[in-house]
PDB file of N, CA, C and O in Angstrom:
ATOM      1  N   MET A   1      52.657 -92.656 -25.530  1.00  0.00           N
ATOM      2  CA  MET A   1      52.993 -93.452 -24.371  1.00  0.00           C
ATOM      3  C   MET A   1      54.455 -93.160 -24.022  1.00  0.00           C
ATOM      4  O   MET A   1      55.310 -93.170 -24.908  1.00  0.00           O
ATOM      5  N   PRO A   2      54.750 -92.903 -22.766  1.00  0.00           N
ATOM      6  CA  PRO A   2      56.144 -92.656 -22.373  1.00  0.00           C
ATOM      7  C   PRO A   2      57.020 -93.880 -22.635  1.00  0.00           C
ATOM      8  O   PRO A   2      56.589 -95.019 -22.452  1.00  0.00           O
ATOM      9  N   PHE A   3      58.248 -93.628 -23.064  1.00  0.00           N
ATOM     10  CA  PHE A   3      59.148 -94.723 -23.432  1.00  0.00           C
ATOM     11  C   PHE A   3      59.375 -95.728 -22.301  1.00  0.00           C
ATOM     12  O   PHE A   3      59.399 -96.926 -22.581  1.00  0.00           O
ATOM     13  N   PRO A   4      59.547 -95.305 -21.018  1.00  0.00           N
ATOM     14  CA  PRO A   4      59.703 -96.299 -19.950  1.00  0.00           C
ATOM     15  C   PRO A   4      58.497 -97.245 -19.840  1.00  0.00           C
ATOM     16  O   PRO A   4      58.653 -98.419 -19.507  1.00  0.00           O
ATOM     17  N   ASP A   5      57.297 -96.724 -20.122  1.00  0.00           N
ATOM     18  CA  ASP A   5      56.107 -97.587 -20.107  1.00  0.00           C
ATOM     19  C   ASP A   5      56.162 -98.604 -21.242  1.00  0.00           C
ATOM     20  O   ASP A   5      55.760 -99.754 -21.069  1.00  0.00           O
ATOM     21  N   VAL A   6      56.658 -98.180 -22.397  1.00  0.00           N
ATOM     22  CA  VAL A   6      56.809 -99.097 -23.529  1.00  0.00           C
ATOM     23  C   VAL A   6      57.771-100.224 -23.163  1.00  0.00           C
ATOM     24  O   VAL A   6      57.524-101.387 -23.481  1.00  0.00           O
ATOM     25  N   LEU A   7      58.861 -99.875 -22.499  1.00  0.00           N
ATOM     26  CA  LEU A   7      59.842-100.895 -22.113  1.00  0.00           C
ATOM     27  C   LEU A   7      59.253-101.884 -21.109  1.00  0.00           C
ATOM     28  O   LEU A   7      59.480-103.090 -21.212  1.00  0.00           O
ATOM     29  N   ARG A   8      58.497-101.370 -20.140  1.00  0.00           N
ATOM     30  CA  ARG A   8      57.860-102.274 -19.163  1.00  0.00           C
ATOM     31  C   ARG A   8      56.854-103.189 -19.849  1.00  0.00           C
ATOM     32  O   ARG A   8      56.776-104.377 -19.537  1.00  0.00           O
ATOM     33  N   LEU A   9      56.087-102.638 -20.779  1.00  0.00           N
ATOM     34  CA  LEU A   9      55.125-103.447 -21.511  1.00  0.00           C
ATOM     35  C   LEU A   9      55.834-104.506 -22.346  1.00  0.00           C
ATOM     36  O   LEU A   9      55.376-105.646 -22.420  1.00  0.00           O
ATOM     37  N   ASP A  10      56.938-104.140 -22.969  1.00  0.00           N
ATOM     38  CA  ASP A  10      57.722-105.097 -23.749  1.00  0.00           C
ATOM     39  C   ASP A  10      58.215-106.239 -22.866  1.00  0.00           C
ATOM     40  O   ASP A  10      58.130-107.405 -23.253  1.00  0.00           O
ATOM     41  N   GLU A  11      58.722-105.916 -21.700  1.00  0.00           N
ATOM     42  CA  GLU A  11      59.202-106.958 -20.777  1.00  0.00           C
ATOM     43  C   GLU A  11      58.057-107.879 -20.360  1.00  0.00           C
ATOM     44  O   GLU A  11      58.233-109.096 -20.287  1.00  0.00           O
ATOM     45  N   TYR A  12      56.890-107.306 -20.088  1.00  0.00           N
ATOM     46  CA  TYR A  12      55.730-108.106 -19.702  1.00  0.00           C
ATOM     47  C   TYR A  12      55.300-109.019 -20.847  1.00  0.00           C
ATOM     48  O   TYR A  12      55.030-110.202 -20.640  1.00  0.00           O
ATOM     49  N   TRP A  13      55.237-108.457 -22.067  1.00  0.00           N
ATOM     50  CA  TRP A  13      54.790-109.246 -23.217  1.00  0.00           C
ATOM     51  C   TRP A  13      55.766-110.356 -23.572  1.00  0.00           C
ATOM     52  O   TRP A  13      55.365-111.340 -24.194  1.00  0.00           O
ATOM     53  N   ARG A  14      57.030-110.232 -23.197  1.00  0.00           N
ATOM     54  CA  ARG A  14      57.977-111.322 -23.454  1.00  0.00           C
ATOM     55  C   ARG A  14      57.580-112.579 -22.675  1.00  0.00           C
ATOM     56  O   ARG A  14      57.754-113.695 -23.164  1.00  0.00           O
ATOM     57  N   ASP A  15      57.052-112.399 -21.475  1.00  0.00           N
ATOM     58  CA  ASP A  15      56.595-113.528 -20.667  1.00  0.00           C
ATOM     59  C   ASP A  15      55.136-113.887 -20.928  1.00  0.00           C
ATOM     60  O   ASP A  15      54.762-115.058 -20.866  1.00  0.00           O
ATOM     61  N   PHE A  16      54.320-112.891 -21.217  1.00  0.00           N
ATOM     62  CA  PHE A  16      52.885-113.096 -21.395  1.00  0.00           C
ATOM     63  C   PHE A  16      52.402-112.401 -22.670  1.00  0.00           C
ATOM     64  O   PHE A  16      51.772-111.347 -22.595  1.00  0.00           O
ATOM     65  N   PRO A  17      52.693-112.982 -23.838  1.00  0.00           N
ATOM     66  CA  PRO A  17      52.273-112.336 -25.095  1.00  0.00           C
ATOM     67  C   PRO A  17      50.755-112.239 -25.171  1.00  0.00           C
ATOM     68  O   PRO A  17      50.048-113.100 -24.647  1.00  0.00           O
ATOM     69  N   PRO A  18      50.253-111.194 -25.819  1.00  0.00           N
ATOM     70  CA  PRO A  18      48.806-111.055 -25.979  1.00  0.00           C
ATOM     71  C   PRO A  18      48.219-112.262 -26.719  1.00  0.00           C
ATOM     72  O   PRO A  18      48.772-112.716 -27.721  1.00  0.00           O
ATOM     73  N   THR A  19      47.119-112.760 -26.223  1.00  0.00           N
ATOM     74  CA  THR A  19      46.504-113.964 -26.769  1.00  0.00           C
ATOM     75  C   THR A  19      46.143-113.820 -28.242  1.00  0.00           C
ATOM     76  O   THR A  19      46.319-114.758 -29.020  1.00  0.00           O
ATOM     77  N   HIS A  20      45.642-112.656 -28.629  1.00  0.00           N
ATOM     78  CA  HIS A  20      45.228-112.496 -30.028  1.00  0.00           C
ATOM     79  C   HIS A  20      46.423-112.588 -30.976  1.00  0.00           C
ATOM     80  O   HIS A  20      46.267-113.026 -32.116  1.00  0.00           O
ATOM     81  N   ILE A  21      47.594-112.190 -30.534  1.00  0.00           N
ATOM     82  CA  ILE A  21      48.790-112.293 -31.379  1.00  0.00           C
ATOM     83  C   ILE A  21      49.243-113.751 -31.474  1.00  0.00           C
ATOM     84  O   ILE A  21      49.624-114.215 -32.548  1.00  0.00           O
ATOM     85  N   LEU A  22      49.202-114.466 -30.358  1.00  0.00           N
ATOM     86  CA  LEU A  22      49.546-115.889 -30.381  1.00  0.00           C
ATOM     87  C   LEU A  22      48.603-116.663 -31.302  1.00  0.00           C
ATOM     88  O   LEU A  22      49.044-117.511 -32.078  1.00  0.00           O
ATOM     89  N   LEU A  23      47.305-116.370 -31.213  1.00  0.00           N
ATOM     90  CA  LEU A  23      46.323-117.055 -32.044  1.00  0.00           C
ATOM     91  C   LEU A  23      46.554-116.759 -33.525  1.00  0.00           C
ATOM     92  O   LEU A  23      46.485-117.664 -34.357  1.00  0.00           O
ATOM     93  N   ARG A  24      46.829-115.494 -33.856  1.00  0.00           N
ATOM     94  CA  ARG A  24      47.099-115.146 -35.256  1.00  0.00           C
ATOM     95  C   ARG A  24      48.304-115.915 -35.779  1.00  0.00           C
ATOM     96  O   ARG A  24      48.279-116.417 -36.903  1.00  0.00           O
ATOM     97  N   ALA A  25      49.363-116.013 -34.972  1.00  0.00           N
ATOM     98  CA  ALA A  25      50.554-116.747 -35.398  1.00  0.00           C
ATOM     99  C   ALA A  25      50.242-118.236 -35.543  1.00  0.00           C
ATOM    100  O   ALA A  25      50.713-118.883 -36.479  1.00  0.00           O
ATOM    101  N   PHE A  26      49.451-118.775 -34.621  1.00  0.00           N
ATOM    102  CA  PHE A  26      49.127-120.202 -34.640  1.00  0.00           C
ATOM    103  C   PHE A  26      48.341-120.593 -35.887  1.00  0.00           C
ATOM    104  O   PHE A  26      48.606-121.637 -36.484  1.00  0.00           O
ATOM    105  N   VAL A  27      47.380-119.764 -36.283  1.00  0.00           N
ATOM    106  CA  VAL A  27      46.557-120.105 -37.443  1.00  0.00           C
ATOM    107  C   VAL A  27      47.155-119.608 -38.748  1.00  0.00           C
ATOM    108  O   VAL A  27      46.625-119.896 -39.822  1.00  0.00           O
ATOM    109  N   GLY A  28      48.267-118.855 -38.669  1.00  0.00           N
ATOM    110  CA  GLY A  28      48.938-118.401 -39.877  1.00  0.00           C
ATOM    111  C   GLY A  28      48.318-117.182 -40.520  1.00  0.00           C
ATOM    112  O   GLY A  28      48.531-116.940 -41.708  1.00  0.00           O
ATOM    113  N   TYR A  29      47.552-116.402 -39.762  1.00  0.00           N
ATOM    114  CA  TYR A  29      46.923-115.195 -40.308  1.00  0.00           C
ATOM    115  C   TYR A  29      47.983-114.142 -40.580  1.00  0.00           C
ATOM    116  O   TYR A  29      48.780-113.823 -39.699  1.00  0.00           O
ATOM    117  N   LYS A  30      48.000-113.597 -41.792  1.00  0.00           N
ATOM    118  CA  LYS A  30      49.004-112.616 -42.186  1.00  0.00           C
ATOM    119  C   LYS A  30      48.495-111.183 -42.133  1.00  0.00           C
ATOM    120  O   LYS A  30      49.301-110.252 -42.130  1.00  0.00           O
ATOM    121  N   GLY A  31      47.196-110.978 -42.092  1.00  0.00           N
ATOM    122  CA  GLY A  31      46.665-109.620 -42.069  1.00  0.00           C
ATOM    123  C   GLY A  31      46.592-109.029 -43.462  1.00  0.00           C
ATOM    124  O   GLY A  31      46.726-109.730 -44.465  1.00  0.00           O
ATOM    125  N   THR A  32      46.377-107.723 -43.501  1.00  0.00           N
ATOM    126  CA  THR A  32      46.272-107.053 -44.787  1.00  0.00           C
ATOM    127  C   THR A  32      47.631-106.510 -45.207  1.00  0.00           C
ATOM    128  O   THR A  32      48.508-106.284 -44.374  1.00  0.00           O
ATOM    129  N   THR A  33      47.787-106.310 -46.474  1.00  0.00           N
ATOM    130  CA  THR A  33      49.006-105.697 -46.985  1.00  0.00           C
ATOM    131  C   THR A  33      48.796-104.187 -47.047  1.00  0.00           C
ATOM    132  O   THR A  33      47.671-103.709 -46.907  1.00  0.00           O
ATOM    133  N   LYS A  34      49.860-103.449 -47.253  1.00  0.00           N
ATOM    134  CA  LYS A  34      49.734-101.998 -47.363  1.00  0.00           C
ATOM    135  C   LYS A  34      48.829-101.619 -48.522  1.00  0.00           C
ATOM    136  O   LYS A  34      48.152-100.593 -48.464  1.00  0.00           O
ATOM    137  N   ALA A  35      48.806-102.417 -49.560  1.00  0.00           N
ATOM    138  CA  ALA A  35      47.972-102.118 -50.719  1.00  0.00           C
ATOM    139  C   ALA A  35      46.486-102.222 -50.365  1.00  0.00           C
ATOM    140  O   ALA A  35      45.652-101.591 -51.015  1.00  0.00           O
ATOM    141  N   ASP A  36      46.150-103.009 -49.346  1.00  0.00           N
ATOM    142  CA  ASP A  36      44.759-103.209 -48.951  1.00  0.00           C
ATOM    143  C   ASP A  36      44.237-102.096 -48.039  1.00  0.00           C
ATOM    144  O   ASP A  36      43.032-102.028 -47.793  1.00  0.00           O
ATOM    145  N   ARG A  37      45.098-101.239 -47.543  1.00  0.00           N
ATOM    146  CA  ARG A  37      44.661-100.187 -46.633  1.00  0.00           C
ATOM    147  C   ARG A  37      43.922 -99.088 -47.388  1.00  0.00           C
ATOM    148  O   ARG A  37      44.190 -98.826 -48.560  1.00  0.00           O
ATOM    149  N   ASN A  38      42.990 -98.457 -46.690  1.00  0.00           N
ATOM    150  CA  ASN A  38      42.257 -97.370 -47.339  1.00  0.00           C
ATOM    151  C   ASN A  38      43.091 -96.089 -47.330  1.00  0.00           C
ATOM    152  O   ASN A  38      44.140 -96.032 -46.688  1.00  0.00           O
ATOM    153  N   ARG A  39      42.631 -95.082 -48.030  1.00  0.00           N
ATOM    154  CA  ARG A  39      43.434 -93.869 -48.190  1.00  0.00           C
ATOM    155  C   ARG A  39      43.645 -93.137 -46.879  1.00  0.00           C
ATOM    156  O   ARG A  39      44.671 -92.480 -46.705  1.00  0.00           O
ATOM    157  N   PHE A  40      42.689 -93.232 -45.941  1.00  0.00           N
ATOM    158  CA  PHE A  40      42.839 -92.563 -44.657  1.00  0.00           C
ATOM    159  C   PHE A  40      43.956 -93.204 -43.830  1.00  0.00           C
ATOM    160  O   PHE A  40      44.738 -92.507 -43.183  1.00  0.00           O
ATOM    161  N   GLU A  41      44.023 -94.520 -43.857  1.00  0.00           N
ATOM    162  CA  GLU A  41      45.102 -95.221 -43.163  1.00  0.00           C
ATOM    163  C   GLU A  41      46.456 -94.873 -43.777  1.00  0.00           C
ATOM    164  O   GLU A  41      47.436 -94.674 -43.060  1.00  0.00           O
ATOM    165  N   LYS A  42      46.505 -94.802 -45.096  1.00  0.00           N
ATOM    166  CA  LYS A  42      47.760 -94.470 -45.774  1.00  0.00           C
ATOM    167  C   LYS A  42      48.192 -93.044 -45.450  1.00  0.00           C
ATOM    168  O   LYS A  42      49.371 -92.796 -45.198  1.00  0.00           O
ATOM    169  N   GLU A  43      47.236 -92.096 -45.456  1.00  0.00           N
ATOM    170  CA  GLU A  43      47.564 -90.712 -45.138  1.00  0.00           C
ATOM    171  C   GLU A  43      48.084 -90.588 -43.710  1.00  0.00           C
ATOM    172  O   GLU A  43      49.049 -89.868 -43.455  1.00  0.00           O
ATOM    173  N   PHE A  44      47.439 -91.297 -42.778  1.00  0.00           N
ATOM    174  CA  PHE A  44      47.871 -91.256 -41.390  1.00  0.00           C
ATOM    175  C   PHE A  44      49.278 -91.835 -41.249  1.00  0.00           C
ATOM    176  O   PHE A  44      50.133 -91.249 -40.585  1.00  0.00           O
ATOM    177  N   GLU A  45      49.510 -92.976 -41.871  1.00  0.00           N
ATOM    178  CA  GLU A  45      50.822 -93.615 -41.785  1.00  0.00           C
ATOM    179  C   GLU A  45      51.913 -92.709 -42.350  1.00  0.00           C
ATOM    180  O   GLU A  45      53.013 -92.646 -41.801  1.00  0.00           O
ATOM    181  N   ASN A  46      51.617 -92.016 -43.430  1.00  0.00           N
ATOM    182  CA  ASN A  46      52.605 -91.141 -44.054  1.00  0.00           C
ATOM    183  C   ASN A  46      52.803 -89.839 -43.294  1.00  0.00           C
ATOM    184  O   ASN A  46      53.786 -89.136 -43.529  1.00  0.00           O
ATOM    185  N   SER A  47      51.885 -89.499 -42.382  1.00  0.00           N
ATOM    186  CA  SER A  47      52.009 -88.251 -41.636  1.00  0.00           C
ATOM    187  C   SER A  47      52.845 -88.409 -40.363  1.00  0.00           C
ATOM    188  O   SER A  47      53.180 -87.412 -39.724  1.00  0.00           O
ATOM    189  N   ILE A  48      53.184 -89.636 -39.988  1.00  0.00           N
ATOM    190  CA  ILE A  48      53.934 -89.881 -38.764  1.00  0.00           C
ATOM    191  C   ILE A  48      55.424 -89.680 -39.034  1.00  0.00           C
ATOM    192  O   ILE A  48      55.991 -90.343 -39.902  1.00  0.00           O
ATOM    193  N   PRO A  49      56.066 -88.763 -38.291  1.00  0.00           N
ATOM    194  CA  PRO A  49      57.511 -88.579 -38.506  1.00  0.00           C
ATOM    195  C   PRO A  49      58.291 -89.793 -37.982  1.00  0.00           C
ATOM    196  O   PRO A  49      57.981 -90.331 -36.920  1.00  0.00           O
ATOM    197  N   VAL A  50      59.282 -90.202 -38.727  1.00  0.00           N
ATOM    198  CA  VAL A  50      60.098 -91.352 -38.341  1.00  0.00           C
ATOM    199  C   VAL A  50      61.540 -90.891 -38.183  1.00  0.00           C
ATOM    200  O   VAL A  50      62.114 -90.274 -39.080  1.00  0.00           O
ATOM    201  N   THR A  51      62.113 -91.203 -37.023  1.00  0.00           N
ATOM    202  CA  THR A  51      63.510 -90.864 -36.772  1.00  0.00           C
ATOM    203  C   THR A  51      64.357 -92.110 -37.001  1.00  0.00           C
ATOM    204  O   THR A  51      64.113 -93.137 -36.369  1.00  0.00           O
ATOM    205  N   PRO A  52      65.341 -92.044 -37.884  1.00  0.00           N
ATOM    206  CA  PRO A  52      66.202 -93.205 -38.099  1.00  0.00           C
ATOM    207  C   PRO A  52      66.924 -93.603 -36.808  1.00  0.00           C
ATOM    208  O   PRO A  52      67.262 -92.750 -35.987  1.00  0.00           O
ATOM    209  N   LEU A  53      67.148 -94.878 -36.644  1.00  0.00           N
ATOM    210  CA  LEU A  53      67.796 -95.395 -35.439  1.00  0.00           C
ATOM    211  C   LEU A  53      69.127 -94.704 -35.186  1.00  0.00           C
ATOM    212  O   LEU A  53      69.448 -94.397 -34.038  1.00  0.00           O
ATOM    213  N   ALA A  54      69.895 -94.456 -36.216  1.00  0.00           N
ATOM    214  CA  ALA A  54      71.219 -93.852 -36.056  1.00  0.00           C
ATOM    215  C   ALA A  54      71.151 -92.432 -35.498  1.00  0.00           C
ATOM    216  O   ALA A  54      72.142 -91.937 -34.962  1.00  0.00           O
ATOM    217  N   GLN A  55      70.008 -91.775 -35.614  1.00  0.00           N
ATOM    218  CA  GLN A  55      69.877 -90.417 -35.109  1.00  0.00           C
ATOM    219  C   GLN A  55      69.370 -90.360 -33.667  1.00  0.00           C
ATOM    220  O   GLN A  55      69.298 -89.280 -33.081  1.00  0.00           O
ATOM    221  N   LEU A  56      69.022 -91.503 -33.096  1.00  0.00           N
ATOM    222  CA  LEU A  56      68.579 -91.543 -31.708  1.00  0.00           C
ATOM    223  C   LEU A  56      69.784 -91.551 -30.774  1.00  0.00           C
ATOM    224  O   LEU A  56      70.872 -91.960 -31.179  1.00  0.00           O
ATOM    225  N   PRO A  57      69.606 -91.106 -29.529  1.00  0.00           N
ATOM    226  CA  PRO A  57      70.714 -91.169 -28.578  1.00  0.00           C
ATOM    227  C   PRO A  57      71.198 -92.608 -28.394  1.00  0.00           C
ATOM    228  O   PRO A  57      70.418 -93.550 -28.530  1.00  0.00           O
ATOM    229  N   LYS A  58      72.478 -92.773 -28.086  1.00  0.00           N
ATOM    230  CA  LYS A  58      73.073 -94.108 -27.983  1.00  0.00           C
ATOM    231  C   LYS A  58      72.350 -94.984 -26.968  1.00  0.00           C
ATOM    232  O   LYS A  58      72.148 -96.172 -27.220  1.00  0.00           O
ATOM    233  N   ASN A  59      71.953 -94.421 -25.820  1.00  0.00           N
ATOM    234  CA  ASN A  59      71.277 -95.248 -24.815  1.00  0.00           C
ATOM    235  C   ASN A  59      69.934 -95.768 -25.332  1.00  0.00           C
ATOM    236  O   ASN A  59      69.534 -96.883 -24.996  1.00  0.00           O
ATOM    237  N   VAL A  60      69.241 -94.977 -26.140  1.00  0.00           N
ATOM    238  CA  VAL A  60      67.978 -95.424 -26.724  1.00  0.00           C
ATOM    239  C   VAL A  60      68.245 -96.505 -27.767  1.00  0.00           C
ATOM    240  O   VAL A  60      67.512 -97.492 -27.834  1.00  0.00           O
ATOM    241  N   GLN A  61      69.274 -96.332 -28.571  1.00  0.00           N
ATOM    242  CA  GLN A  61      69.644 -97.360 -29.561  1.00  0.00           C
ATOM    243  C   GLN A  61      69.947 -98.678 -28.858  1.00  0.00           C
ATOM    244  O   GLN A  61      69.519 -99.741 -29.308  1.00  0.00           O
ATOM    245  N   ASP A  62      70.690 -98.604 -27.749  1.00  0.00           N
ATOM    246  CA  ASP A  62      71.024 -99.826 -27.002  1.00  0.00           C
ATOM    247  C   ASP A  62      69.764-100.517 -26.486  1.00  0.00           C
ATOM    248  O   ASP A  62      69.659-101.742 -26.543  1.00  0.00           O
ATOM    249  N   TRP A  63      68.803 -99.732 -25.980  1.00  0.00           N
ATOM    250  CA  TRP A  63      67.553-100.315 -25.475  1.00  0.00           C
ATOM    251  C   TRP A  63      66.787-100.978 -26.596  1.00  0.00           C
ATOM    252  O   TRP A  63      66.261-102.077 -26.422  1.00  0.00           O
ATOM    253  N   ILE A  64      66.713-100.334 -27.737  1.00  0.00           N
ATOM    254  CA  ILE A  64      65.976-100.889 -28.856  1.00  0.00           C
ATOM    255  C   ILE A  64      66.631-102.176 -29.350  1.00  0.00           C
ATOM    256  O   ILE A  64      65.943-103.131 -29.709  1.00  0.00           O
ATOM    257  N   ARG A  65      67.934-102.196 -29.367  1.00  0.00           N
ATOM    258  CA  ARG A  65      68.667-103.393 -29.830  1.00  0.00           C
ATOM    259  C   ARG A  65      68.679-104.511 -28.790  1.00  0.00           C
ATOM    260  O   ARG A  65      69.106-105.625 -29.093  1.00  0.00           O
ATOM    261  N   GLY A  66      68.220-104.234 -27.577  1.00  0.00           N
ATOM    262  CA  GLY A  66      68.154-105.270 -26.551  1.00  0.00           C
ATOM    263  C   GLY A  66      69.420-105.398 -25.738  1.00  0.00           C
ATOM    264  O   GLY A  66      69.601-106.397 -25.042  1.00  0.00           O
ATOM    265  N   VAL A  67      70.316-104.403 -25.803  1.00  0.00           N
ATOM    266  CA  VAL A  67      71.551-104.487 -25.042  1.00  0.00           C
ATOM    267  C   VAL A  67      71.249-104.564 -23.549  1.00  0.00           C
ATOM    268  O   VAL A  67      71.991-105.200 -22.802  1.00  0.00           O
ATOM    269  N   HIS A  68      70.165-103.922 -23.106  1.00  0.00           N
ATOM    270  CA  HIS A  68      69.790-103.923 -21.697  1.00  0.00           C
ATOM    271  C   HIS A  68      69.454-105.322 -21.200  1.00  0.00           C
ATOM    272  O   HIS A  68      69.531-105.572 -19.997  1.00  0.00           O
ATOM    273  N   LEU A  69      69.086-106.239 -22.084  1.00  0.00           N
ATOM    274  CA  LEU A  69      68.732-107.587 -21.675  1.00  0.00           C
ATOM    275  C   LEU A  69      69.951-108.429 -21.322  1.00  0.00           C
ATOM    276  O   LEU A  69      69.836-109.433 -20.619  1.00  0.00           O
ATOM    277  N   ALA A  70      71.117-108.021 -21.810  1.00  0.00           N
ATOM    278  CA  ALA A  70      72.336-108.795 -21.561  1.00  0.00           C
ATOM    279  C   ALA A  70      72.830-108.580 -20.125  1.00  0.00           C
ATOM    280  O   ALA A  70      73.556-109.420 -19.596  1.00  0.00           O
ATOM    281  N   SER A  71      72.451-107.482 -19.498  1.00  0.00           N
ATOM    282  CA  SER A  71      72.948-107.207 -18.146  1.00  0.00           C
ATOM    283  C   SER A  71      72.056-107.800 -17.086  1.00  0.00           C
ATOM    284  O   SER A  71      72.333-107.659 -15.895  1.00  0.00           O
TER     285      SER A  71
END
């Protein structure tokens, strides 16, 4: 998903959170732990490259930290 679309979705969800997430929080559902995941889920999770925040461009770091919301 393109990053600008992620930002628009984030802004929308701040006003209108998905109902299933609100319901999970309301009833206290915690979900599964990493230990409960099957080997395919673990392999997939470990195959995704992760870029540390400090290595991202400054403007992206500011967006992630919410600096854009202050303006």
